[in-house]
N, C-alpha and C positions, 0 to 999 in steps of 0.2 A: 710277368715271368718271375720276378723277384718275390712276389707275394706267394706264388705257388711253391717256390723253393723254401720260403720261410715256413709255410704251413707243413712242410715235410720234415722239418728239423726235429720236432718232438717224436715223430714216428721213427726216425733214424736213431735217435738217442735210446728209445725204448727197445729197438731191435738190437742195439749193442748190448744193452742190459740182458736181453734174453739169450743172445747167441755169441757174444764176445766181440773183441776188437777186430776180428777178421772182417766184420761187416764194413768197417771204415776203410780197410785195405781194398776190399772188393769195390766199394763205391769210388775210391780214388782211381783205381785201375780202369774202371768202366768210363768214368768222367774224362780221363786223359785220352782214352781211345776214341771216345765220341767227339771230343774237341778236335783232335788231330784229323779224324775222318772228315768232319765238316770243313776244316781249314783247307784240306786238299781238294775237296769238292768245289769250294768257292774259288780257290786258286785256278782250278781247271775251267770253271765257268767264266770267270772274269779276266783270267790271264795275268792276275797280279795278286799280291797279298790283300786279303779282305778281312774285315773284323768279324769274328765269330760271335753270333748272338747268344744271349743267355738261354735261348730256347733249347739248344743242344744239351745244356746242363739239366734242364727240366726232363728231357727225354732220357738222359743217362741216369738220373736219380730215380725216376719212375721205373725204368727198366730194371735197375738193380733191386728195387723194393718188390718187384714181382718174382724174384728168384728165391729158391730155397737157400738157406744159409750155407749149405755145403757145396754149392755150385762151383766147379773149378774155374780158376781165373781165365784160362784160355777159352772156355766155353762162353763165359760172360762177355769177354772182349769180342769174340767172334759175333755174338748176338748183337751188340750195340753197333758194331761196324756195319753189319747187314742192315739193321734198322735205319741207321742214318743214311746209308748209301742208297738202298732200294726203297726206303720209306719216304725219303725226302729229297735226296740228291738227284735222282733220276727225273724227278718232276720239276727241277729247276730251283730247289732250295726252299727256304722257309716261306710259308704262306701259300704254297702251290701244291702241297702234297694232299693226297686223298686219304691215305691210311695213317693211323697213329704210329709214328716211328718206334716208340717204345714197345708197343704191343706186337708190331710186325717183327721186331727183333726177337721178342720172347717166343712168338709163334715159330720162328725159324729154328731156334734151339730146342723148343719143345718137340717139334716133329723130327728134327735131325738127331738129337741126342736125348731121347725121352728118359733114359735111365737116370740121368743127372737131375731131372726135374720132377720125378715121380717116385723115387725110391730112397731109402735110407735117410728119412727125416731126422733131424736133430732134436733131442729133448732140451727144452729151454732151461736156462739156469733159474734158480729160485733163491730168494733171500738176498740181502745186501752184502757185498757190492755186486753180486751177480757176475755178468760178463764184462763189467768195467775193468776187471783186473785179470781177465782170461783172454787168450787169443781166440779160442773157438771151443764150442761145446763138443764133448766127446761122446756122450751117451746118445744112443740111437733109439728112437721111438718107432712104433709100428706104422703109424699113418697120421695124417692130419685129421681134424674132426670130420670134415666132409668125406674124406676117403674112408675113415673108420665106419661111418654110417653106410656108405655104399657097399663095403665089403662084409661088415659084420652086423649092421643094424644098430651100432652103438651111438648114442647121443651124448654130447658133451654138455655139462651144466651151463646154463645161460649166463650165470654170473661170471664164470671163467671166460666165456667167449666175449662178454662185454668189456671186462677190465683187462683181459690179455693174459698171457702166460701159456698159450697153447702152441703146439707145433704148427708150422706152416711157412709160407713165403714170408720174407722179411717185413713187408708192409701190411700184412693182413691180420696180424695177431691181436690187435686191440681195436674193438669197435668204438670205444670211447674216444681214442685219439683220432680216428678217422672222422667221426662225427664232429669233433672239435675243429678239425681242419676244414670240414665242410662249412661250418658256421662262419669261420674266419673268411673263407673264400667268398661266401655269399655276402657277408657284411661289407667286404672291400670291393664287391662287384667284380671279382676276378673269375667267377665261374657261374654258370646258369643254374639257378635253383630249380628251374622248370624241368631241365633234363634230369637232375637228380631225383626229384619227386616222381616224375613220370616213370623213370626206370624202376624205382622202388615199388610204385603202384603196379606196373606191369608184372614185376617179379612176384609180389604178394598175391595179386589176383590170379595169375596162372598157377602159382604154387598151391594156393588154397583150393583151386579147382581139382588139381591132381590129388591132393592130400585127402579131401573129403570124398573123392571118388574111390578111395580105397587103394590107391597105388602105393608101392613101397617107397615113399619119399618122406623126408623129415617134415615135421610141422613147419608152417611158413616162417615163423619167427626164428626158429633154429636155423632153417635154411638161409634166411636173410643174413644172419650173423656169422654163418660159417663160410669158410673159403674167402675168395677174393672179390666177391660181388660188390660189396660196399666200397672197397678201395677203387675198383674199376669204375663204378658209377660216379664217384666223386672226382677222380682225377683223370680217367681215360675218356669216359663218355663226354665230358665237358670240354675237351680240347677245342679251343675256339677256331682252329684251322679246319679240323675234320668234321666238326658238328655243324648242323644247319644254323643259319642266322635268324630265320623267321620263327616266331613263337609257335604257331601251329605245327610247324615241322619239328621243332624241338620236342614238343610233347609226343608227337608220333614217333620220333626217333628214340626217345627214352622208353616209351612203351615197347617198342620193337626190341630194344636191348634187354629189358627185363624179361620179356616173354621168351626170347630166344635162349637166354641163359638157363631158365628153368627147363626148357625143352631139351637142350643139349645135356644138361645134368641128368635128366630123367631117362632119356632114351638112347643117348650115344654112349660110346665106350670111354668118354672122358668124364672124370668126376667133377671137373670145373669147366664152366661154359662161358664166363664173362669175356675172356680173351677173344674167342671166336665170335661171340655175339657182337662185340664192338666193331671188330673188323668187317663182319658182314654188313652191319648197319652203315659203316663208313662207305662201303661200296655203293650203297643206295643213295647217299646224300646228293651227289651231283644230279641224278635223275629226279629226285624229289624236289630239289630247288628249281630245276628247269621247268618241270610241270607246274610248280607253284607260281613261277613267274608268268608262264603262259596263261594260267587260270586267272590271275589277278589282272593281267593285261586285257583279257577278254571282258572282265567285269567292268573295267574302266571305260573301254570303248563302247560297251553296250549301255 
């Protein structure tokens, strides 16, 4: 958990540079609300004060980084409380949950208060010191890169997508930093590279099929680097609690997430699909693992 938190630090620093010191205030408020919620849950379950694990900080930080920079504090707090309570607490606490708490909290606020998460995106600061000396960005931009393509067919330069400086949720603005975090997590054996690669393969394969079939979708590389797919594939899909443990299932799980993301982006009313894709895949994991166990047991007995 500490390695995941450490991998997120550069992304958080860059988001402050782009959108101002309000990012840190939002992160602190969400973290405090998440810790308090988990403490109360543990107190209810065990009947006494219990130690809150670092896992709730991971959920709080990831949840915050999936939000647009202008998200109201009360909305963010409500989201993390919902995510920790209904994503983890009702299942009995850490290690027993089916759904990723951070994504479940974001899904709740996305559906309940869509205007705060889909409109009035902030224009990032440019130049030094950027947002390091500003509380929040004031300028409003029309849409994120993925939303701009969905509405107007406009594509953003790949160089800008890779290095950052585009509008979007706090954690999705720099492909470079997300990939650097992925390398660190893989080298420290803190996340499954198989899930990451399978998710990217499923995304590129399905996206290429739609693109070369002539559908109105961005080219596969632009689509991969736009929106929150890479952030979700690196940090959400690889959640060790909600992802499958067996290697064949990890590959199937990743392919499912990548394909579903493209499908939702192309044919649903949502410009971003990784959140729903991961939660849908989470729901299938218990069944996948049950059938895999039954299959391997039959092979052993036969």
